C-alpha positions as CSV (number, residue, x, y, z in Angstrom):
1,M,-186.2,-194.3,8.0
2,L,-184.1,-191.2,8.1
3,P,-184.7,-188.7,11.0
4,L,-186.6,-185.6,10.1
5,R,-184.5,-182.5,10.4
6,F,-185.1,-178.9,9.6
7,V,-182.2,-177.1,7.8
8,L,-181.9,-173.4,8.6
9,P,-179.5,-171.1,6.8
10,A,-176.4,-170.5,8.9
11,S,-177.1,-166.8,9.2
12,L,-180.7,-167.1,10.5
13,P,-179.9,-167.9,14.2
14,I,-177.7,-164.8,14.3
15,A,-180.1,-162.5,12.5
16,L,-183.2,-163.3,14.6
17,P,-182.1,-161.7,17.9
18,L,-181.1,-158.6,16.0
19,A,-184.3,-158.1,14.2
20,P,-186.1,-154.9,15.1
21,A,-189.4,-155.1,16.9
22,Q,-192.3,-154.3,14.7
23,E,-194.9,-151.7,15.9
24,A,-197.6,-154.5,16.0
25,D,-195.4,-156.5,18.3
26,K,-195.4,-153.9,21.1
27,P,-198.1,-154.2,23.7
28,S,-200.6,-151.4,23.6
29,G,-201.8,-149.5,26.6
30,P,-205.3,-149.0,27.7
31,T,-207.5,-146.9,25.5
32,P,-210.2,-144.5,26.7
33,A,-212.9,-147.1,25.6
34,T,-211.3,-149.9,27.7
35,D,-210.9,-147.6,30.6
36,A,-214.5,-146.6,30.5
37,A,-215.6,-150.2,30.1
38,G,-213.5,-151.2,33.1
39,R,-214.8,-148.4,35.3
40,Q,-218.4,-149.3,34.3
41,E,-217.8,-153.0,35.2
42,L,-216.1,-152.0,38.5
43,F,-219.1,-149.7,39.4
44,K,-221.5,-152.6,38.7
45,F,-219.5,-154.9,40.9
46,Q,-219.3,-152.4,43.7
47,Q,-223.0,-152.0,43.7
48,K,-223.5,-155.8,43.9
49,V,-221.1,-156.0,46.8
50,A,-222.7,-153.1,48.6
51,K,-226.1,-154.8,48.3
52,L,-224.8,-158.0,49.6
53,V,-223.3,-156.4,52.7
54,D,-225.9,-153.7,53.3
55,V,-229.1,-155.6,52.5
56,D,-228.7,-159.3,52.1
57,L,-226.2,-159.9,55.0
58,K,-228.3,-157.8,57.4
59,A,-231.5,-159.7,56.4
60,L,-229.7,-163.0,57.0
61,E,-228.4,-161.8,60.4
62,Q,-231.9,-160.6,61.4
63,A,-233.4,-164.0,60.3
64,L,-230.7,-165.9,62.3
65,D,-231.4,-163.7,65.4
66,A,-235.2,-164.2,65.0
67,V,-234.9,-168.0,65.2
68,G,-232.4,-167.8,68.0
69,A,-229.5,-169.2,66.1
70,P,-226.3,-169.3,68.2
71,W,-223.6,-166.6,67.6
72,T,-221.1,-167.4,64.8
73,P,-217.7,-165.8,64.3
74,G,-217.9,-162.7,62.1
75,R,-221.5,-162.0,63.1
76,L,-222.2,-159.1,65.5
77,P,-223.9,-160.4,68.7
78,V,-227.4,-159.2,69.5
79,R,-227.4,-156.5,72.2
């Protein structure tokens, strides 16, 4: 069985690096629509994190204090 080989014209390897970049090949920057969508997603995420810290974590700490759980690192001690 003969080995499979691809035969390229001799000029092709030289011409490929010199080919001009097409407009479609260039990366596009963010558009106003993607910026707005990103801001909206970030705002939703910030709201979730704020709720976790301000509401859920405080409720958990109060529940731990109520049952007399020992202090753990990162948790403010009861005064």
